[in-house]
MITOR-549519 format. One line per 4 residues: number of its first residue (from 1); their letters; for each residue x negated, z, y of C-alpha. Coordinates in steps of 0.02 Angstrom, whole numbers, plus 50000, padded with zeros to 5 digits. Layout:
NUM = A = X Z Y | ...
***
This chain:
1 = MGNR = 44907 53769 54872 | 45015 53805 54729 | 45058 53962 54784 | 45205 53932 54875
5 = GMED = 45316 54096 54941 | 45157 54199 54966 | 45148 54161 55157 | 45310 54251 55182
9 = LIPL = 45275 54403 55111 | 45210 54488 55273 | 45351 54418 55367 | 45447 54515 55247
13 = INKL = 45379 54681 55257 | 45396 54645 55445 | 45575 54626 55411 | 45593 54782 55293
17 = QDAF = 45510 54887 55435 | 45624 54818 55556 | 45768 54861 55422 | 45699 55039 55426
21 = SSIG = 45662 55079 55601 | 45829 55138 55656 | 45838 55270 55508 | 45673 55348 55543
25 = QSCN = 45559 55418 55380 | 45724 55458 55293 | 45692 55336 55153 | 45534 55370 55130
29 = LDLP = 45439 55208 55095 | 45294 55154 55108 | 45271 54986 55153 | 45100 54889 55129
33 = QIAV = 44995 54881 55287 | 44820 54907 55346 | 44775 55043 55428 | 44595 55035 55535
37 = VGGQ = 44491 55194 55533 | 44329 55215 55610 | 44231 55311 55744 | 44272 55320 55924
41 = SAGK = 44206 55168 56011 | 44162 55089 55844 | 44235 54944 55922 | 44430 54935 55825
45 = SSVL = 44523 54900 55974 | 44400 54754 56013 | 44438 54683 55824 | 44609 54697 55842
49 = ENFV = 44625 54608 56034 | 44498 54472 55965 | 44638 54440 55827 | 44775 54435 55966
53 = GRDF = 44659 54324 56102 | 44724 54451 56227 | 44659 54586 56318 | 44827 54725 56287
57 = LPRG = 44739 54881 56235 | 44709 55050 56350 | 44522 55057 56371 | 44412 55202 56439
61 = SGIV = 44263 55316 56391 | 44316 55456 56242 | 44476 55455 56146 | 44601 55316 56225
65 = TRRP = 44702 55277 56060 | 44798 55448 56049 | 44947 55392 55958 | 44953 55283 55802
69 = LILQ = 45000 55087 55855 | 45075 54992 55734 | 45037 54810 55769 | 45134 54665 55692
73 = LVNS = 45054 54498 55720 | 45182 54357 55681 | 45134 54183 55686 | 45257 54078 55813
77 = NVEY = 45265 53937 55925 | 45280 54059 56067 | 45175 54191 56144 | 45266 54346 56198
81 = AEFL = 45256 54538 56141 | 45392 54664 56128 | 45402 54859 56070 | 45524 54952 55956
85 = HCKG = 45568 55091 56105 | 45607 54932 56223 | 45707 54826 56099 | 45749 54671 56174
89 = RKFV = 45638 54648 56311 | 45509 54517 56304 | 45319 54552 56383 | 45241 54385 56430
93 = DFDE = 45096 54479 56545 | 44981 54557 56419 | 44932 54695 56554 | 45102 54748 56545
97 = VRLE = 45089 54789 56367 | 44922 54908 56395 | 45028 54996 56529 | 45183 55020 56409
101 = IEAE = 45061 55084 56302 | 44978 55202 56396 | 45158 55251 56478 | 45236 55275 56304
105 = TDRI = 45076 55391 56242 | 45071 55504 56383 | 45273 55524 56364 | 45235 55620 56210
109 = TGSN = 45046 55679 56203 | 45039 55715 56399 | 44886 55672 56496 | 44766 55802 56425
113 = KGIS = 44692 55702 56311 | 44786 55768 56174 | 44849 55668 56008 | 45024 55633 55925
117 = PVPI = 45059 55571 55741 | 45228 55478 55830 | 45183 55303 55809 | 45219 55158 55931
121 = NLRV = 45285 54986 55871 | 45213 54828 55953 | 45254 54654 55898 | 45154 54518 55942
125 = YSPH = 45214 54345 55942 | 45080 54198 55958 | 45028 54031 55875 | 44843 54091 55892
129 = VLNL = 44866 54232 55758 | 44902 54242 55574 | 45037 54365 55508 | 44970 54539 55486
133 = TLID = 45031 54707 55502 | 44884 54836 55558 | 44887 55007 55610 | 44771 55064 55743
137 = LPGM = 44729 55253 55726 | 44632 55362 55848 | 44451 55356 55831 | 44358 55514 55736
141 = TKVA = 44269 55632 55843 | 44170 55792 55817 | 44187 55891 55964 | 44334 55917 56077
145 = VGDQ = 44311 55857 56280 | 44394 55915 56430 | 44557 55965 56398 | 44579 55939 56210
149 = PQDI = 44628 56052 56092 | 44491 56137 56016 | 44544 56080 55835 | 44549 55907 55871
153 = EHQI = 44433 55861 55748 | 44553 55908 55615 | 44702 55848 55706 | 44639 55669 55700
157 = RDML = 44595 55701 55521 | 44749 55757 55469 | 44843 55591 55549 | 44721 55470 55481
161 = LQFI = 44751 55560 55301 | 44943 55521 55332 | 44926 55334 55334 | 44789 55319 55222
165 = TKES = 44834 55411 55062 | 44977 55289 55041 | 44933 55187 54895 | 45021 55053 54979
169 = CLIL = 44898 55055 55135 | 44737 54958 55150 | 44588 55040 55242 | 44509 54929 55365
173 = AVTP = 44348 55041 55378 | 44253 54997 55541 | 44062 55032 55569 | 43951 54987 55719
177 = ANTD = 43788 54916 55662 | 43687 55008 55787 | 43714 55177 55690 | 43669 55223 55513
181 = LANS = 43789 55147 55400 | 43773 55284 55258 | 43853 55434 55405 | 43988 55315 55430
185 = DALK = 44147 55423 55442 | 44270 55286 55421 | 44167 55238 55233 | 44174 55441 55191
189 = ISKE = 44364 55471 55228 | 44418 55309 55142 | 44321 55361 54993 | 44403 55533 54984
193 = VDPQ = 44574 55443 54980 | 44515 55288 54880 | 44370 55321 54761 | 44384 55177 54655
197 = GLRT = 44371 55072 54818 | 44527 54971 54778 | 44590 54961 54975 | 44447 54998 55087
201 = IGVI = 44379 54831 55168 | 44224 54859 55273 | 44193 54797 55445 | 44026 54787 55543
205 = TKLD = 44022 54777 55718 | 43912 54774 55859 | 43790 54661 55771 | 43721 54590 55935
209 = LMDE = 43665 54765 55983 | 43534 54799 55853 | 43350 54816 55890 | 43264 54645 55910
213 = GTDA = 43172 54608 55734 | 43316 54711 55642 | 43477 54649 55553 | 43611 54708 55436
217 = RDIL = 43581 54575 55316 | 43577 54673 55153 | 43744 54772 55221 | 43828 54608 55256
221 = ENKL = 43772 54544 55076 | 43844 54694 54996 | 43680 54749 54933 | 43617 54911 55021
225 = LPLR = 43789 54994 55017 | 43904 54904 54914 | 44098 54896 54924 | 44223 54817 54804
229 = RGYI = 44294 54713 54953 | 44117 54686 55023 | 44104 54699 55219 | 44139 54576 55361
233 = GVVN = 44010 54558 55508 | 44106 54538 55687 | 44022 54521 55861 | 44155 54595 56002
237 = RSQK = 44131 54575 56188 | 44026 54697 56279 | 44095 54812 56411 | 44008 54695 56541
241 = DIDG = 44111 54558 56472 | 44263 54640 56468 | 44238 54706 56649 | 44194 54540 56684
245 = KKDI = 44364 54474 56622 | 44263 54360 56490 | 44390 54248 56389 | 44417 54302 56197
249 = RAAL = 44413 54121 56155 | 44252 54103 56240 | 44206 54257 56157 | 44252 54209 55972
253 = AAER = 44150 54053 56023 | 44002 54135 56054 | 44027 54241 55907 | 44025 54093 55805
257 = KFFL = 43857 54027 55893 | 43773 54218 55851 | 43802 54200 55676 | 43764 54012 55637
261 = SHPG = 43599 54027 55750 | 43543 54189 55691 | 43418 54167 55550 | 43470 54328 55471
265 = YRHI = 43659 54281 55461 | 43659 54085 55461 | 43669 54080 55280 | 43828 54189 55288
269 = AERM = 43888 54125 55448 | 44075 54044 55366 | 44105 54210 55309 | 44055 54318 55459
273 = GTPH = 44164 54321 55628 | 44347 54370 55676 | 44431 54223 55618 | 44362 54229 55431
277 = LQKS = 44414 54434 55443 | 44573 54393 55504 | 44597 54246 55354 | 44541 54368 55255
281 = LNQQ = 44637 54517 55300 | 44769 54404 55288 | 44738 54334 55112 | 44717 54508 55065
285 = LTNH = 44862 54598 55145 | 44963 54455 55049 | 44890 54503 54887 | 44914 54690 54913
289 = IRDT = 45115 54662 54967 | 45146 54548 54800 | 45051 54671 54691 | 45166 54799 54767
293 = LPGL = 45340 54730 54774 | 45403 54764 54609 | 45374 54961 54623 | 45454 54939 54806
297 = RSKL = 45602 54860 54736 | 45620 54973 54594 | 45604 55122 54731 | 45742 55034 54838
301 = QSQL = 45862 55014 54711 | 45849 55204 54658 | 45874 55246 54822 | 46022 55144 54839
305 = LSLE = 46082 55196 54669 | 46073 55383 54735 | 46168 55331 54913 | 46310 55252 54803
309 = KEVE = 46420 55416 54782 | 46388 55484 54939 | 46437 55322 55031 | 46571 55302 54941
313 = EFKN = 46695 55384 55055 | 46607 55301 55222 | 46615 55107 55156 | 46782 55086 55233
317 = FRPD = 46782 55211 55352 | 46897 55187 55509 | 46889 55349 55621 | 47093 55335 55661
321 = DPTR = 47154 55290 55500 | 47288 55424 55464 | 47293 55394 55289 | 47117 55423 55274
325 = KTKA = 47121 55586 55345 | 47261 55658 55247 | 47176 55592 55106 | 47019 55695 55160
329 = LLQM = 47126 55846 55195 | 47218 55855 55011 | 47036 55825 54938 | 46958 55966 55055
333 = VQQF = 47107 56092 55005 | 47109 56046 54825 | 46915 56080 54819 | 46911 56237 54913
337 = GVDF = 47042 56305 54779 | 46925 56254 54661 | 46778 56326 54721 | 46872 56487 54777
341 = EKCI = 46930 56499 54592 | 46755 56481 54506 | 46674 56587 54605 | 46800 56718 54537
345 = EGSG = 46793 56657 54370 | 46604 56636 54358 | 46598 56451 54311 | 46517 56385 54450
349 = DQVD = 46412 56239 54441 | 46276 56320 54551 | 46215 56482 54477 | 46160 56617 54598
353 = TSNL = 46001 56682 54522 | 45943 56789 54645 | 46091 56901 54707 | 46266 56949 54634
357 = SGGA = 46406 56857 54726 | 46578 56828 54687 | 46663 56881 54531 | 46519 56971 54479
361 = KINR = 46505 57089 54632 | 46709 57135 54608 | 46656 57165 54442 | 46533 57289 54490
365 = IFHE = 46651 57374 54606 | 46779 57398 54471 | 46660 57462 54326 | 46507 57545 54419
369 = RFPF = 46563 57579 54618 | 46734 57649 54575 | 46683 57777 54425 | 46550 57827 54535
373 = ELVK = 46665 57866 54667 | 46776 57956 54555 | 46624 58052 54474 | 46568 58117 54646
377 = MEFD = 46738 58210 54658 | 46638 58361 54579 | 46731 58513 54583 | 46667 58666 54667
381 = EKEL = 46703 58784 54518 | 46677 58947 54628 | 46809 58885 54731 | 46910 58808 54590
385 = RKEI = 46935 58979 54520 | 46962 59075 54656 | 47112 58950 54676 | 47158 58960 54530
389 = SYAI = 47165 59144 54527 | 47278 59127 54675 | 47378 59034 54615 | 47420 59132 54445
393 = KNIH = 47440 59297 54569 | 47557 59211 54692 | 47659 59143 54549 | 47681 59309 54467
397 = GVRT = 47722 59397 54629 | 47751 59602 54619 | 47740 59577 54436 | 47601 59595 54318
401 = GLFT = 47593 59436 54224 | 47570 59451 54029 | 47553 59271 53996 | 47468 59116 54090
405 = PDMA = 47583 59036 54197 | 47618 58832 54190 | 47652 58831 54369 | 47475 58864 54422
409 = FEAI = 47405 58748 54294 | 47531 58603 54373 | 47497 58665 54562 | 47304 58650 54538
413 = VKKQ = 47338 58487 54425 | 47437 58393 54572 | 47306 58460 54709 | 47156 58372 54610
417 = VIKL = 47265 58210 54583 | 47297 58198 54761 | 47103 58179 54785 | 47106 58032 54688
421 = KDPC = 47187 57930 54839 | 47023 57919 54948 | 46924 57828 54804 | 47060 57725 54765
425 = LKCV = 47089 57657 54934 | 46917 57640 54958 | 46894 57522 54801 | 47023 57413 54870
429 = DLVV = 46944 57400 55030 | 46779 57361 54944 | 46860 57199 54860 | 46937 57145 55012
433 = TELV = 46765 57131 55101 | 46696 57038 54968 | 46851 56919 54942 | 46825 56893 55142
437 = ALIR = 46638 56843 55117 | 46689 56747 54964 | 46830 56625 55062 | 46690 56611 55212
441 = KCTE = 46568 56542 55075 | 46682 56426 55013 | 46730 56364 55184 | 46553 56311 55213
445 = KLGS = 46598 56146 55119 | 46729 56106 55251 | 46585 56107 55392 | 46616 55938 55423
449 = YPRL = 46792 55978 55503 | 46763 56137 55604 | 46944 56149 55652 | 47006 56139 55466
453 = REET = 46859 56259 55432 | 46929 56388 55558 | 47125 56373 55506 | 47089 56371 55319
457 = ERIV = 46958 56541 55344 | 47093 56606 55465 | 47250 56576 55354 | 47177 56636 55194
461 = TTYI = 47099 56801 55268 | 47250 56849 55346 | 47346 56838 55181 | 47220 56923 55084
465 = RERD = 47252 57044 55229 | 47422 57044 55190 | 47394 57072 55006 | 47278 57221 55069
469 = SKTK = 47423 57313 55128 | 47540 57295 54974 | 47410 57347 54863 | 47352 57488 54920
473 = DQVL = 47537 57536 54924 | 47548 57510 54729 | 47398 57610 54714 | 47473 57760 54799
477 = LLID = 47630 57737 54699 | 47501 57751 54552 | 47456 57922 54600 | 47626 57966 54658
481 = IELS = 47672 57923 54469 | 47549 58030 54394 | 47606 58172 54515 | 47787 58159 54462
485 = YINT = 47757 58217 54276 | 47628 58317 54211 | 47620 58259 54031 | 47543 58404 53927
489 = NHED = 47597 58317 53779 | 47467 58170 53780 | 47376 58153 53627 | 47201 58168 53727
493 = FIGF = 47258 58330 53810 | 47188 58495 53722 | 47336 58610 53784 | 47302 58771 53709
497 = VIRR = 47200 58727 53580 | 47021 58743 53633 | 46912 58709 53462 | 46970 58700 53275
501 = GWLT = 46854 58731 53143 | 46790 58806 52968 | 46714 58976 52994 | 46654 59119 52879
505 = INIS = 46730 59306 52883 | 46602 59430 52824 | 46695 59574 52749 | 46616 59725 52641
509 = IMKG = 46603 59676 52465 | 46741 59817 52431 | 46863 59745 52532 | 46849 59563 52465
513 = GSKD = 46685 59492 52518 | 46660 59333 52638 | 46773 59193 52649 | 46797 59028 52740
517 = YWFV = 46962 58997 52830 | 47002 58868 52945 | 47009 58941 53128 | 47105 58880 53287
521 = LTAE = 47050 58943 53441 | 47187 58922 53584 | 47184 59000 53783 | 47302 59137 53700
525 = SLSW = 47223 59178 53528 | 47120 59144 53387 | 47203 59117 53217 | 47140 59080 53045
529 = YKDE = 47237 58975 52905 | 47188 58938 52720 | 47155 58759 52753 | 47151 58621 52881
533 = EEKE = 47338 58590 52852 | 47373 58742 52956 | 47522 58788 52851 | 47482 58971 52776
537 = KKYM = 47422 59069 52912 | 47332 59217 52867 | 47308 59298 53023 | 47329 59290 53212
541 = LPLD = 47215 59392 53327 | 47255 59399 53525 | 47096 59375 53632 | 47159 59503 53768
545 = NLKL = 47012 59631 53798 | 46897 59554 53657 | 46712 59512 53680 | 46553 59448 53576
549 = RDVE = 46406 59517 53533 | 46257 59454 53410 | 46229 59524 53238 | 46090 59530 53128
553 = KGFM = 46074 59414 52978 | 46113 59486 52823 | 45980 59500 52684 | 46071 59411 52566
557 = SSKH = 46153 59268 52675 | 46081 59097 52737 | 46209 59095 52865 | 46216 59124 53065
561 = GFGI = 46328 59245 53146 | 46430 59332 53292 | 46532 59464 53316 | 46690 59498 53408
565 = FNTE = 46750 59672 53443 | 46902 59764 53566 | 46828 59832 53729 | 46967 59974 53703
569 = QRNV = 46884 60028 53527 | 47043 59977 53445 | 47039 59896 53270 | 47020 59704 53267
573 = YKDL = 47066 59659 53119 | 47157 59763 52991 | 47047 59936 53015 | 46910 59838 53050
577 = RQIE = 46819 59879 53244 | 46736 59730 53242 | 46739 59557 53135 | 46592 59441 53091
581 = LACD = 46606 59260 53094 | 46459 59165 53024 | 46415 58965 53027 | 46270 58873 52941
585 = TQDD = 46174 58837 53083 | 46125 58918 53259 | 46201 58765 53342 | 46367 58796 53267
589 = VDSW = 46366 58982 53331 | 46326 58936 53505 | 46464 58785 53518 | 46585 58926 53467
593 = KASF = 46516 59042 53593 | 46554 58903 53735 | 46721 58881 53673 | 46772 59060 53685
597 = LRAG = 46693 59068 53846 | 46807 58934 53891 | 46948 59050 53808 | 46895 59173 53930
601 = VYPE = 46805 59286 53804 | 46631 59328 53851 | 46485 59402 53771 | 46466 59590 53795
605 = KDQP = 46292 59579 53905 | 46362 59451 54022 | 46515 59518 54092 | 46451 59590 54248
609 = DNED = 46370 59425 54291 | 46524 59319 54236 | 46630 59439 54363 | 46504 59401 54500
613 = TITP = 46531 59229 54486 | 46706 59221 54464 | 46756 59333 54623 | 46656 59350 54761
617 = GDTV = 46684 59521 54852 | 46821 59616 54841 | 46972 59485 54864 | 46997 59464 54687
621 = SMDP = 47046 59578 54540 | 46906 59619 54424 | 47075 59616 54277 | 47001 59537 54125
625 = QLER = 47170 59463 54067 | 47165 59383 54244 | 46995 59306 54211 | 47044 59251 54052
629 = QVET = 47199 59163 54110 | 47084 59077 54271 | 46969 59018 54126 | 47099 58955 54017
633 = IRNL = 47186 58855 54158 | 47014 58791 54215 | 46988 58707 54048 | 47150 58621 54051
637 = VDSY = 47131 58559 54232 | 46969 58477 54160 | 47047 58408 54012 | 47215 58333 54113
641 = IGIV = 47091 58264 54262 | 47000 58179 54132 | 47165 58091 54069 | 47209 58065 54234
645 = NKSI = 47038 57971 54282 | 47043 57869 54146 | 47211 57802 54169 | 47164 57773 54364
649 = RDLM = 47017 57680 54293 | 47100 57550 54181 | 47251 57525 54302 | 47151 57501 54461
653 = PKTI = 47069 57328 54415 | 47236 57276 54336 | 47327 57317 54497 | 47186 57245 54620
657 = MHLM = 47190 57087 54521 | 47379 57062 54491 | 47425 57080 54669 | 47276 57027 54776
661 = INSA = 47141 56911 54691 | 47279 56816 54566 | 47401 56800 54701 | 47279 56734 54815
665 = KDFI = 47224 56611 54699 | 47398 56539 54693 | 47425 56553 54865 | 47285 56436 54896
669 = HSEL = 47340 56301 54753 | 47536 56304 54799 | 47543 56367 54999 | 47382 56343 55103
673 = LAYL = 47426 56143 55137 | 47588 56194 55206 | 47506 56323 55304 | 47374 56200 55363
677 = YSAG = 47516 56076 55418 | 47627 56195 55500 | 47459 56251 55603 | 47448 56107 55707
681 = DQGS = 47422 55925 55741 | 47339 55842 55589 | 47241 55730 55698 | 47160 55876 55794
685 = LMEE = 47118 55972 55617 | 47036 55829 55546 | 46922 55795 55700 | 46747 55774 55636
689 = SAEQ = 46594 55867 55709 | 46466 55781 55793 | 46336 55821 55648 | 46452 55745 55529
693 = AQRR = 46487 55599 55618 | 46292 55572 55650 | 46257 55581 55474 | 46399 55473 55400
697 = DEML = 46311 55342 55538 | 46130 55387 55470 | 46198 55380 55287 | 46281 55198 55330
701 = RMYH = 46133 55128 55405 | 46012 55178 55276 | 46141 55114 55136 | 46152 54939 55223
705 = ALKE = 45979 54935 55264 | 45912 54969 55091 | 46045 54827 55027 | 45991 54716 55161
709 = ALVI = 45782 54748 55096 | 45839 54711 54922 | 45924 54545 54982 | 45763 54496 55096
713 = IGDI = 45646 54535 54933 | 45747 54442 54825 | 45729 54291 54932 | 45546 54290 54891
717 = SATT = 45500 54183 54728 | 45441 54292 54593 | 45323 54156 54521 | 45200 54179 54648
721 = VSTP = 45019 54219 54585 | 44905 54345 54633 | 44732 54365 54639 | 44635 54508 54562
725 = VPPP = 44550 54630 54655 | 44364 54622 54644 | 44265 54707 54485 | 44191 54863 54541
729 = VDDA = 44021 54909 54594 | 43909 55030 54599 | 43961 55140 54741 | 43867 55304 54692
733 = WLQS = 43807 55317 54877 | 43973 55387 54922 | 43977 55507 54781 | 43898 55653 54884
737 = PDFV = 43999 55733 55020 | 43837 55707 55121 | 43792 55534 55124 | 43617 55504 55073
741 = SLSP = 43528 55438 55235 | 43507 55235 55205 | 43474 55171 55387 | 43475 54973 55409
745 = PASR = 43269 54931 55397 | 43171 54941 55536 | 43106 54764 55503 | 43127 54634 55368
749 = PAVA = 42966 54578 55269 | 42943 54386 55275 | 42938 54397 55082 | 43075 54452 54979
753 = ATGP = 43031 54572 54840 | 43021 54431 54702 | 42843 54406 54683 | 42750 54354 54547
757 = NRPR = 42742 54524 54446 | 42921 54539 54459 | 43018 54461 54340 | 43212 54382 54407
761 = GPAP = 43308 54451 54245 | 43329 54637 54218 | 43192 54741 54126 | 43228 54799 53949
765 = GTQA = 43357 54945 53952 | 43399 54930 54127 | 43559 54885 54214 | 43585 54711 54308
769 = PLNP = 43551 54722 54496 | 43727 54759 54590 | 43829 54612 54605 | 43924 54585 54791
773 = SPAF = 44098 54573 54759 | 44168 54401 54710 | 44257 54353 54878 | 44095 54411 54997
777 = GAPP = 43945 54425 54895 | 43780 54325 54881 | 43663 54298 54755 | 43486 54375 54779
781 = VPSR = 43400 54302 54904 | 43222 54200 54850 | 43076 54227 54961 | 43059 54089 55090
785 = PGPP = 42929 54057 55218 | 43037 54013 55356 | 43198 54033 55430 | 43317 54043 55263
789 = PAQP = 43421 53899 55228 | 43615 53925 55244 | 43684 53994 55060 | 43867 54025 55094
793 = AYAD = 43959 54103 54942 | 44122 54101 55011 | 44227 53921 55011 | 44299 53892 55200
797 = SSSG = 44475 53925 55182 | 44511 53806 55321 | 44409 53656 55262 | 44436 53681 55067
801 = QVPL = 44259 53610 55045 | 44125 53718 54958 | 43967 53732 55040 | 43806 53673 54947
805 = IPSR = 43649 53754 54948 | 43506 53636 54996 | 43397 53588 54874 | 43218 53650 54872
809 = PARV = 43062 53650 54754 | 43079 53714 54597 | 42995 53883 54550 | 42959 53946 54377
813 = PPAL = 43019 54098 54348 | 42927 54212 54271 | 42933 54247 54094 | 43075 54353 54024
817 = PPGI = 43042 54494 53901 | 43090 54427 53714 | 43262 54453 53694 | 43337 54445 53851
821 = PSRR = 43421 54281 53908 | 43392 54207 54071 | 43555 54242 54181 | 43538 54085 54256
825 = PPAA = 43608 53937 54158 | 43502 53787 54168 | 43551 53662 54324 | 43588 53496 54286
829 = PNRP = 43438 53368 54339 | 43440 53305 54492 | 43596 53405 54564 | 43595 53544 54675
833 = TVIR = 43667 53708 54615 | 43848 53737 54681 | 43908 53911 54710 | 44099 53907 54715
837 = PSEP = 44204 54056 54768 | 44286 54170 54642 | 44460 54161 54697 | 44553 54043 54765
841 = SLLD = 44596 54047 54947 | 44770 54084 55004 | 44763 54012 55163 | 44754 53824 55101
***
């Protein structure tokens, strides 16, 4: 027939389904197939049984088909059936096939009329079938019956959509003729997923059950509710015939007789009935497969390519090969080391965008958590001053000290430095916790080998714990080093110098007026110099018994000032009982006052309050000199502890990185493998998990199935010819969600609407009437007085002959409007009109 190779396409798809059946849906390939949809008791199962020529499907009232049945029909010299779940067992008795379908359905769904989307795969070999792949789906229903779940309608609809939504699936929409076609659930759901009608084929059943005097001729001629691929009518056995065990072959003969003898169908009898439906589905599925082959081949190749890298290590897999185990062990340990280092250094391939992890978390511990722990060590000012006071008194003993003792400063500083041990050790613990979590995360890739993962995690974690102890020893050593020598010569230490800066001394005009000097405030004295070089000292004023007081701004001066006086009424400077110091701004004045407070020189009115804050109760003397010494040491301690904190904040991250993190990286790269070899037998160490073995087997099966599928497709001739899809028809009747009720006519008038006042051509400005699809349509039937002559518009595929329309008396059509050409070409004289099929048969 000039299209060799096309007849192998359906067996090809069956081979592909076999190739992928062992790996489930993991390949996600949508193989071409035909899905049968329709309402309950629409006759779907009868249509399939007529195809096979055997009774093999469950029967009964209500929902009988409760799982999808993938039915593969294979033309063969012998007749038998086999199930995918019973591979190797051949069913010769088709009653046993029905019982097996029922048992397999109950195994998954139970006996409460529930449904399941898990399909049953059945293959039937027979000399009486054409190659076909069909899916029998549960019939659509509206109301739950018996023990069915209340949402049974939605469950069935969802199941149907799983199959018919795929572009590779042709839809066989089955509708009984004795119901309103416009309310067909099958056509409605088909339209939802196939709005262009490229994949929908209409089947009208139960034509013999229509009321007497009515027929479905307009539907079958694709006039009433046109579909792009048209309709095919079939007559199934009645329930009485089924109960009476009427032979299907006899039923097919009765079906043939029905169409030939029925006055409404005899002219299209050659394209009606189960045999023609079987041939048409074979032809259309073959065309459909041919059209989808390039896309299928492309998808197979892309999936094979994506699997190449993953399967590379499994291709020549031998479970007991020691070489493979050694290589795998080396690769895994190296990969673990690389992953650990990447997580620490922050150069990982996959960046976590939701949480901090690895090196970023350790960085936060170093520069946020640890400084926060140091800041939390706030001094209790009252308690600290009390400690300083006791230290000064105990150092002086029975003597009255004239100067601030250095030993009191050192004693207080050392006590504060010792307090740094706790936050430092806590910092080490936080880093260890993060490293252990990081190791656990990096060993996830070793999950294929549970023993290897366990040993690796144990060895590295143990090493981290060992380094934890050494790191803490080193941290404590750092604290001891700080305690060993109090470096008061540190460049950042304020020492006894509290403040330096320019001030103006206001003296009476008679004694020299106002002059600017460079002032230096220490814990013991206030000195001023000629300039910043501090070489020429003008005067040094001891701070003993000095107080501050506010002074009014001078009438002629723009500066702000304050006064210093002696509480014992002694002269402060030369013969002056008070000296006045001035600054350019009030802020400078306040700043200097604060510096004097740190040196123990208090404002005049604040003295009682300060005494109360310094010494609770009567345990400490109110000696002003002691108060000044306490304040001096307090300021010095604050300065020195700041230096120590800064040093510790800098050294802690360096110590932990060197002794713990970098050491762990070196251990993983250089020593971990040796520890693993010494941990036990390599064979037991590299035993695969059950999940890994299963994954490997599935990937290998998938890989070989894809290669086999590509070989199968490659054997098909690429020069086969596909028949184009029929052109679109007006399917506006399906656009509305609620179909317009267009019932089959109750009675057919004897004369068609082609009276003398109605032209055959289209009226001006209107569209031509709907044409049937090229494969199934028929031209408008003229009026006839009696039984209509046969007008088959489709070539019988088996005979290869084109039926002819018998000649009849010529009728003169009414005159067409001007400018509108006749749609019918002039017939040759004395020759009958020949209607040829618009597409060649693929079954010849």
